[in-house]
C-alpha positions, 0 to 999 in steps of 0.5 A: 436944339432949340433951347435950354434952361439957363439955370441961375447957378450958372449966373452965380458962378460967372460972377466970380469970373472977371468980365472977359472970363465971364464972356467966354464961359457964357459962349462955351455954354452956348456953343455946347448946347447948340453946336455941341462943340466940346471946349478945349480949357485949362485953368479955372475955367476948365473947373467952372466948366466941369461943374456946369456940364452934367446939367447940360448933358441932362438937359441935352438928353431930356431934349433928345428924348422929347421930355422936359424936366417937370414930366417924370413928376407929373401924372401920366394919363391913363385910358379910362376903363369905363367910357362915361354913358351917353344921357340916354344911357343914364336914363335907362340905368334908374329904370334897371330895377326889373319888374317892381311887384305889386307889393310895391308902392310905385309912387312911394318908390319913384319918390324914393329914388327921386330923392337919392338921386342919380347915384342910387344903385340897383342894389339899393333900390333892390334893398329898398323894395325889399323893405318897403314890400314889408309893408302895405301901401299907404305905410310905404308912402308915409316912410318915404314921405317922412323920410324925405321930410326930415332929409333922411339918408334911409328909409326906416320902419315905422314906429308905433302909431305913439310917435311925438314927432307929428305937429298935431301930436306935439300940439296936443301936448303942449295944449295938455300941459297948459290945459292941466296949468290953467287948472291948477292956477283956477283951483289956486285962485278958488 
């Protein structure tokens, strides 16, 4: 054995001994750990020895097993079940959706896949294609662009053309409001 842990409790116990007994106590510990020599004692030193010996034996058995005290509590490295794909395989994985039907606006689909990123699964891509296929190409592109513009995490079926979210329709409402106010004020002034 090349070394062992000398615990504070050994030191604190030895503080209750006189200087000569402390020296003997420390020598007993060192001899036992490095040479295996079991002490033959009487009296109060035997009491101190019996308290320290179980910890010293544990240190010896761990050293023989090649372990340190902290290893039983540490996580053991498990072999990975799936190796990490190479960058080339990762690029091919994005193309695994298969043949995109002519019902799908390829530009819209690619924009959406880029927006979703690398972790966009094959199943999610299939569901996206199923949703997009219900609409014509311009509507598909509008759905994708609207979702990306609003930072939405999903695609949504388009509402009727009566949307209030667009800038132009919002401005039209504001203009209409002020036009009505102007007419009311003009009427009151006349």
